[in-house]
N, CA, C and O atoms as a GROMACS GRO file, in nm:
protein
  300
    1MET      N    1   0.084  -0.120   0.000
    1MET     CA    2   0.012   0.017  -0.013
    1MET      C    3   0.083   0.133  -0.001
    1MET      O    4   0.043   0.241  -0.044
    2ASP      N    5   0.216   0.111   0.071
    2ASP     CA    6   0.292   0.231   0.080
    2ASP      C    7   0.360   0.265  -0.057
    2ASP      O    8   0.394   0.379  -0.089
    3GLU      N    9   0.376   0.152  -0.136
    3GLU     CA   10   0.426   0.190  -0.257
    3GLU      C   11   0.331   0.241  -0.363
    3GLU      O   12   0.374   0.303  -0.461
    4ALA      N   13   0.210   0.217  -0.345
    4ALA     CA   14   0.103   0.255  -0.431
    4ALA      C   15   0.098   0.403  -0.409
    4ALA      O   16   0.106   0.481  -0.504
    5LEU      N   17   0.081   0.447  -0.271
    5LEU     CA   18   0.085   0.582  -0.240
    5LEU      C   19   0.193   0.662  -0.280
    5LEU      O   20   0.173   0.777  -0.320
    6GLU      N   21   0.329   0.602  -0.271
    6GLU     CA   22   0.444   0.656  -0.328
    6GLU      C   23   0.444   0.692  -0.465
    6GLU      O   24   0.496   0.797  -0.502
    7ALA      N   25   0.383   0.604  -0.552
    7ALA     CA   26   0.384   0.616  -0.693
    7ALA      C   27   0.285   0.733  -0.721
    7ALA      O   28   0.311   0.828  -0.795
    8ALA      N   29   0.163   0.713  -0.648
    8ALA     CA   30   0.081   0.836  -0.683
    8ALA      C   31   0.106   0.966  -0.638
    8ALA      O   32   0.065   1.062  -0.702
    9GLU      N   33   0.177   0.980  -0.523
    9GLU     CA   34   0.281   1.094  -0.494
    9GLU      C   35   0.357   1.165  -0.599
    9GLU      O   36   0.344   1.282  -0.632
   10ALA      N   37   0.453   1.060  -0.655
   10ALA     CA   38   0.527   1.080  -0.762
   10ALA      C   39   0.453   1.138  -0.878
   10ALA      O   40   0.490   1.239  -0.939
   11ILE      N   41   0.358   1.076  -0.902
   11ILE     CA   42   0.283   1.129  -1.019
   11ILE      C   43   0.215   1.257  -0.992
   11ILE      O   44   0.200   1.335  -1.086
   12ALA      N   45   0.175   1.288  -0.877
   12ALA     CA   46   0.109   1.425  -0.845
   12ALA      C   47   0.224   1.526  -0.837
   12ALA      O   48   0.197   1.646  -0.846
   13ASP      N   49   0.359   1.482  -0.819
   13ASP     CA   50   0.466   1.587  -0.787
   13ASP      C   51   0.509   1.604  -0.961
   13ASP      O   52   0.555   1.713  -0.996
   14SER      N   53   0.496   1.518  -1.042
   14SER     CA   54   0.552   1.543  -1.179
   14SER      C   55   0.431   1.606  -1.271
   14SER      O   56   0.310   1.594  -1.249
   15GLU      N   57   0.488   1.669  -1.370
   15GLU     CA   58   0.391   1.738  -1.447
   15GLU      C   59   0.312   1.638  -1.553
   15GLU      O   60   0.249   1.689  -1.646
   16LEU      N   61   0.316   1.519  -1.540
   16LEU     CA   62   0.239   1.412  -1.631
   16LEU      C   63   0.103   1.396  -1.542
   16LEU      O   64   0.035   1.307  -1.594
   17GLU      N   65   0.047   1.445  -1.439
   17GLU     CA   66  -0.056   1.428  -1.363
   17GLU      C   67  -0.184   1.430  -1.454
   17GLU      O   68  -0.271   1.344  -1.451
   18GLY      N   69  -0.185   1.541  -1.536
   18GLY     CA   70  -0.310   1.541  -1.614
   18GLY      C   71  -0.303   1.442  -1.719
   18GLY      O   72  -0.412   1.398  -1.755
   19ALA      N   73  -0.194   1.395  -1.780
   19ALA     CA   74  -0.199   1.295  -1.865
   19ALA      C   75  -0.238   1.165  -1.808
   19ALA      O   76  -0.306   1.086  -1.874
   20VAL      N   77  -0.195   1.139  -1.681
   20VAL     CA   78  -0.221   1.009  -1.629
   20VAL      C   79  -0.376   1.018  -1.599
   20VAL      O   80  -0.437   0.914  -1.619
   21VAL      N   81  -0.427   1.094  -1.567
   21VAL     CA   82  -0.557   1.120  -1.538
   21VAL      C   83  -0.658   1.086  -1.676
   21VAL      O   84  -0.760   1.018  -1.686
   22TRP      N   85  -0.595   1.150  -1.757
   22TRP     CA   86  -0.682   1.145  -1.887
   22TRP      C   87  -0.675   1.002  -1.942
   22TRP      O   88  -0.774   0.955  -1.998
   23VAL      N   89  -0.565   0.935  -1.928
   23VAL     CA   90  -0.527   0.791  -1.979
   23VAL      C   91  -0.629   0.723  -1.903
   23VAL      O   92  -0.710   0.659  -1.970
   24PHE      N   93  -0.643   0.723  -1.779
   24PHE     CA   94  -0.752   0.649  -1.697
   24PHE      C   95  -0.881   0.676  -1.730
   24PHE      O   96  -0.962   0.583  -1.724
   25ARG      N   97  -0.922   0.803  -1.770
   25ARG     CA   98  -1.040   0.849  -1.799
   25ARG      C   99  -1.095   0.784  -1.956
   25ARG      O  100  -1.210   0.747  -1.982
   26VAL      N  101  -0.994   0.784  -2.033
   26VAL     CA  102  -1.026   0.722  -2.169
   26VAL      C  103  -1.060   0.580  -2.138
   26VAL      O  104  -1.172   0.538  -2.166
   27ILE      N  105  -0.976   0.508  -2.083
   27ILE     CA  106  -0.988   0.364  -2.060
   27ILE      C  107  -1.118   0.328  -2.004
   27ILE      O  108  -1.171   0.223  -2.039
   28GLY      N  109  -1.180   0.415  -1.910
   28GLY     CA  110  -1.285   0.396  -1.844
   28GLY      C  111  -1.413   0.435  -1.907
   28GLY      O  112  -1.522   0.387  -1.875
   29ILE      N  113  -1.392   0.531  -2.006
   29ILE     CA  114  -1.496   0.552  -2.095
   29ILE      C  115  -1.507   0.442  -2.179
   29ILE      O  116  -1.618   0.391  -2.183
   30LEU      N  117  -1.419   0.393  -2.247
   30LEU     CA  118  -1.397   0.288  -2.357
   30LEU      C  119  -1.470   0.147  -2.276
   30LEU      O  120  -1.537   0.060  -2.330
   31ALA      N  121  -1.437   0.155  -2.142
   31ALA     CA  122  -1.485   0.021  -2.082
   31ALA      C  123  -1.652   0.047  -2.062
   31ALA      O  124  -1.737  -0.035  -2.097
   32ALA      N  125  -1.676   0.159  -2.007
   32ALA     CA  126  -1.822   0.180  -2.008
   32ALA      C  127  -1.908   0.154  -2.146
   32ALA      O  128  -2.012   0.090  -2.154
   33LEU      N  129  -1.849   0.212  -2.236
   33LEU     CA  130  -1.900   0.198  -2.378
   33LEU      C  131  -1.899   0.038  -2.424
   33LEU      O  132  -1.983  -0.018  -2.495
   34ALA      N  133  -1.800  -0.010  -2.373
   34ALA     CA  134  -1.807  -0.166  -2.432
   34ALA      C  135  -1.910  -0.232  -2.327
   34ALA      O  136  -1.995  -0.308  -2.374
   35GLY      N  137  -1.909  -0.215  -2.220
   35GLY     CA  138  -2.030  -0.247  -2.130
   35GLY      C  139  -2.163  -0.224  -2.184
   35GLY      O  140  -2.240  -0.320  -2.186
   36ILE      N  141  -2.207  -0.096  -2.234
   36ILE     CA  142  -2.319  -0.063  -2.288
   36ILE      C  143  -2.344  -0.125  -2.428
   36ILE      O  144  -2.453  -0.163  -2.468
   37GLY      N  145  -2.240  -0.130  -2.488
   37GLY     CA  146  -2.231  -0.209  -2.638
   37GLY      C  147  -2.285  -0.360  -2.609
   37GLY      O  148  -2.379  -0.409  -2.671
   38LEU      N  149  -2.214  -0.424  -2.509
   38LEU     CA  150  -2.249  -0.556  -2.497
   38LEU      C  151  -2.410  -0.575  -2.444
   38LEU      O  152  -2.492  -0.661  -2.476
   39TRP      N  153  -2.417  -0.488  -2.374
   39TRP     CA  154  -2.582  -0.478  -2.315
   39TRP      C  155  -2.682  -0.469  -2.410
   39TRP      O  156  -2.777  -0.547  -2.414
   40LEU      N  157  -2.663  -0.366  -2.494
   40LEU     CA  158  -2.751  -0.340  -2.601
   40LEU      C  159  -2.746  -0.439  -2.706
   40LEU      O  160  -2.850  -0.497  -2.736
   41PHE      N  161  -2.647  -0.464  -2.762
   41PHE     CA  162  -2.635  -0.535  -2.876
   41PHE      C  163  -2.602  -0.692  -2.897
   41PHE      O  164  -2.572  -0.744  -3.005
   42THR      N  165  -2.613  -0.753  -2.783
   42THR     CA  166  -2.620  -0.892  -2.766
   42THR      C  167  -2.744  -0.933  -2.731
   42THR      O  168  -2.832  -0.848  -2.718
   43GLN      N  169  -2.775  -1.076  -2.710
   43GLN     CA  170  -2.908  -1.141  -2.677
   43GLN      C  171  -2.870  -1.232  -2.557
   43GLN      O  172  -2.942  -1.327  -2.528
   44SER      N  173  -2.753  -1.200  -2.486
   44SER     CA  174  -2.718  -1.281  -2.383
   44SER      C  175  -2.825  -1.283  -2.245
   44SER      O  176  -2.865  -1.173  -2.206
   45GLY      N  177  -2.855  -1.369  -2.195
   45GLY     CA  178  -2.930  -1.374  -2.064
   45GLY      C  179  -2.854  -1.323  -1.940
   45GLY      O  180  -2.915  -1.281  -1.842
   46LEU      N  181  -2.700  -1.329  -1.947
   46LEU     CA  182  -2.624  -1.318  -1.839
   46LEU      C  183  -2.575  -1.162  -1.863
   46LEU      O  184  -2.489  -1.134  -1.946
   47LEU      N  185  -2.640  -1.067  -1.780
   47LEU     CA  186  -2.554  -0.929  -1.790
   47LEU      C  187  -2.478  -0.888  -1.683
   47LEU      O  188  -2.479  -0.772  -1.643
   48TRP      N  189  -2.400  -0.995  -1.622
   48TRP     CA  190  -2.311  -0.949  -1.518
   48TRP      C  191  -2.177  -0.870  -1.577
   48TRP      O  192  -2.126  -0.772  -1.522
   49LEU      N  193  -2.130  -0.933  -1.699
   49LEU     CA  194  -2.013  -0.872  -1.769
   49LEU      C  195  -2.040  -0.722  -1.825
   49LEU      O  196  -1.946  -0.644  -1.833
   50PRO      N  197  -2.155  -0.689  -1.860
   50PRO     CA  198  -2.175  -0.565  -1.932
   50PRO      C  199  -2.182  -0.469  -1.784
   50PRO      O  200  -2.122  -0.362  -1.777
   51ALA      N  201  -2.259  -0.519  -1.676
   51ALA     CA  202  -2.290  -0.453  -1.568
   51ALA      C  203  -2.131  -0.404  -1.497
   51ALA      O  204  -2.094  -0.291  -1.466
   52ILE      N  205  -2.064  -0.522  -1.488
   52ILE     CA  206  -1.915  -0.489  -1.432
   52ILE      C  207  -1.855  -0.401  -1.517
   52ILE      O  208  -1.802  -0.302  -1.468
   53LEU      N  209  -1.852  -0.422  -1.652
   53LEU     CA  210  -1.782  -0.349  -1.749
   53LEU      C  211  -1.823  -0.173  -1.726
   53LEU      O  212  -1.737  -0.085  -1.729
   54ILE      N  213  -1.939  -0.152  -1.707
   54ILE     CA  214  -2.022  -0.027  -1.683
   54ILE      C  215  -1.960   0.014  -1.552
   54ILE      O  216  -1.911   0.126  -1.550
   55ALA      N  217  -1.957  -0.043  -1.467
   55ALA     CA  218  -1.911   0.020  -1.312
   55ALA      C  219  -1.761   0.043  -1.306
   55ALA      O  220  -1.711   0.140  -1.249
   56VAL      N  221  -1.689  -0.060  -1.373
   56VAL     CA  222  -1.554  -0.040  -1.361
   56VAL      C  223  -1.496   0.066  -1.459
   56VAL      O  224  -1.385   0.113  -1.435
   57GLY      N  225  -1.572   0.106  -1.574
   57GLY     CA  226  -1.569   0.221  -1.649
   57GLY      C  227  -1.578   0.350  -1.585
   57GLY      O  228  -1.507   0.449  -1.601
   58ILE      N  229  -1.684   0.331  -1.504
   58ILE     CA  230  -1.731   0.472  -1.438
   58ILE      C  231  -1.630   0.496  -1.316
   58ILE      O  232  -1.601   0.612  -1.284
   59LEU      N  233  -1.577   0.384  -1.249
   59LEU     CA  234  -1.491   0.403  -1.143
   59LEU      C  235  -1.341   0.447  -1.189
   59LEU      O  236  -1.261   0.502  -1.114
   60LEU      N  237  -1.317   0.416  -1.320
   60LEU     CA  238  -1.187   0.438  -1.368
   60LEU      C  239  -1.178   0.605  -1.441
   60LEU      O  240  -1.077   0.671  -1.464
   61ALA      N  241  -1.294   0.633  -1.461
   61ALA     CA  242  -1.312   0.769  -1.522
   61ALA      C  243  -1.313   0.874  -1.396
   61ALA      O  244  -1.259   0.983  -1.411
   62VAL      N  245  -1.369   0.844  -1.284
   62VAL     CA  246  -1.370   0.926  -1.176
   62VAL      C  247  -1.261   0.924  -1.061
   62VAL      O  248  -1.214   1.024  -1.006
   63ILE      N  249  -1.231   0.795  -1.034
   63ILE     CA  250  -1.142   0.798  -0.920
   63ILE      C  251  -1.009   0.853  -0.937
   63ILE      O  252  -0.975   0.922  -0.841
   64PRO      N  253  -0.915   0.843  -1.038
   64PRO     CA  254  -0.811   0.873  -1.046
   64PRO      C  255  -0.778   1.015  -1.014
   64PRO      O  256  -0.683   1.046  -0.941
   65GLY      N  257  -0.872   1.114  -1.080
   65GLY     CA  258  -0.886   1.244  -1.056
   65GLY      C  259  -0.906   1.296  -0.915
   65GLY      O  260  -0.859   1.399  -0.867
   66ILE      N  261  -0.987   1.205  -0.856
   66ILE     CA  262  -1.024   1.243  -0.731
   66ILE      C  263  -0.902   1.201  -0.631
   66ILE      O  264  -0.875   1.282  -0.542
   67LEU      N  265  -0.822   1.075  -0.640
   67LEU     CA  266  -0.737   1.046  -0.558
   67LEU      C  267  -0.597   1.140  -0.576
   67LEU      O  268  -0.517   1.160  -0.484
   68LEU      N  269  -0.586   1.188  -0.696
   68LEU     CA  270  -0.462   1.299  -0.698
   68LEU      C  271  -0.506   1.427  -0.649
   68LEU      O  272  -0.413   1.498  -0.609
   69GLU      N  273  -0.626   1.477  -0.640
   69GLU     CA  274  -0.666   1.589  -0.586
   69GLU      C  275  -0.662   1.574  -0.409
   69GLU      O  276  -0.626   1.660  -0.329
   70LEU      N  277  -0.706   1.449  -0.386
   70LEU     CA  278  -0.652   1.430  -0.242
   70LEU      C  279  -0.534   1.419  -0.182
   70LEU      O  280  -0.506   1.464  -0.071
   71ILE      N  281  -0.465   1.362  -0.253
   71ILE     CA  282  -0.287   1.345  -0.259
   71ILE      C  283  -0.238   1.484  -0.224
   71ILE      O  284  -0.166   1.517  -0.129
   72ASP      N  285  -0.298   1.570  -0.330
   72ASP     CA  286  -0.229   1.723  -0.313
   72ASP      C  287  -0.274   1.792  -0.185
   72ASP      O  288  -0.201   1.865  -0.119
   73VAL      N  289  -0.399   1.762  -0.157
   73VAL     CA  290  -0.436   1.830  -0.038
   73VAL      C  291  -0.366   1.794   0.103
   73VAL      O  292  -0.330   1.867   0.196
   74PHE      N  293  -0.360   1.659   0.085
   74PHE     CA  294  -0.296   1.609   0.227
   74PHE      C  295  -0.150   1.607   0.222
   74PHE      O  296  -0.093   1.580   0.328
   75ALA      N  297  -0.081   1.630   0.119
   75ALA     CA  298   0.063   1.596   0.096
   75ALA      C  299   0.119   1.741   0.114
   75ALA      O  300   0.240   1.763   0.103
   0.00000   0.00000   0.00000
């Protein structure tokens, strides 16, 4: 856990903070769109995979920005 916080602090201190956040946002948006596409365009009865993809996509789009802002506040 300490290594993850140190890596997040290193990213927050560098000038690549915005780029890293946007990479995670793009991955999150793509995952959410893939989940929505699976849900809309397939006829499978099991909807766990699309629901998980949508949830993970939303989390990836939101969490990195919030995490880096919190690190800036508390560091």
